[in-house]
N, C-alpha and C positions, 0 to 999 in steps of 0.2 A: 567405437561410436562413443558408447557410453562415457567412456575415462576423458575422451575428449570435450566431452559435453560437459561434465563434469568440472574440467580444469576452466572452461570459457564462463560456467557458472559461477565461479569461485571469483576469475578477476573482475567479471560483470559486476558482482557482489561488493567485492571490495572497491571498484571505483563508484558504485551508488552509494557506499558507505561514506567516502571521501566527499561525494558532493552534497550530503547531509550534513556532515561534521558542525560545519559553520553554526546550525542551528541546535547541534545538541540531539536529532533525532534519530532514531533507527527505520529502518523500513517499515515496520509496524505500526511504530506512531505516527509516521509520514501519510502511511495508508489510510490510517486513521480520521486525521486530518482533512486530507482529501475527501473522504465519504462522507465526513461529517457536513464539510463546506459544500458539496453538491447535494446534499440531504439533510438541509437544520431540521432540528427536530428528532432525529432519527432516536431509535431507540437500542440500547444496549444488547440486546435479544438479537436484532435485525445488524448489528456491527458485528457482533459474534458469528454469525451464518454467513455474510458478505466476506470476511476476513478468512474465515475459516481457524478463529480463535477460540477455544474453550472458553465459556464466560469465566471461570475460575482465573484464567492467565489475564482475560479482558479487566477485569475490575483494576489491579493494579497501575495497567498501562492507561487506565483512563482517570486513575488516580496521580498519576504524576503528571497530565497534560493539563489537568484540573488545577495542581499545585502550583505550576508552571504559569498558569492565570490565561491559558490558551483556549482551554474549552469551559462551559459550565454546564451543569446539570441543572435541569428544570423537571419538577412533577409535571407526568400528565394531567391535562385538564379531565380526561375521560377518566383515568384511574392514578388515583395519587402516589399509588404505591410503584409505577412505573415511571423511571426516568428517560427523558431525553436528553439529548446532547446538541449543544451549538456552540458553535464557534465565537469566542470574543473577539472584539477589533483586532486585540496583539494577536491572537490566533489568526486570523484572516489575512494579516499582514505576513505572519513570518509563513503560513501555508502558501501563501502567492509566491514568495520569493523562494522558500526550498522547492517550490514547483517549477521553479523557472530555472533555478540551478541542476534540476534531473534533466529537464527539457535538452538544458545544454548540452549535459554529461551524453543524452541519449543522440543528439544530432552530431556529436562529435563521434557516437560509436558508428553511427550509421554512414558517415562519411567513406568507411573501408568498403562501402560496397556502394556497386552501380543500384540502381531503380529497380534494375531488372533483378540482378540477386539479390535485393530486399525482397521482390516480391517472390523468389523462388525459396528465399529461405523460410519467409511466412510462411508457405503452403508444406513445407518439407517439415517445419516444427508443429503446424496444427496438425499434421497426420500422425507424427511422433507422441502428439498430446493425446491424440484420439487413440492410439495403439494403446497408449498406457494407462489411458482411463478403462478400456476394455478390460487389458488386464487384471486393472486393480480389482474390479468388480468381479471378475473370474476367479480372484484368489483366495 
């Protein structure tokens, strides 16, 4: 079962990358844009925790999006040393289009299953994820 899940994960990942290719976004960049859109003014530390990306790996990711004019850093009013992130207008437009492409990809994928099958799959994946989480903590 693990092998099949891995193969499916690779196929889904490939199609996900294709859905984002027009915007030159990877999954981490897309996730960051979605998170900043939902949480304007979010701190980089919070993004690091939410996306499980170490701060040293997050910095170049944020920098690429800043250089592309998609997000901007703003100093916190409470603590000028802390940087908050917000989407620029260009970032908002791109995030909306990229999210629509991902939703289209997901709808296409979901069409392979009936509503009942999607529900069963969701429950099964939740159980596997919980089991793997338990094992990782025991490990």
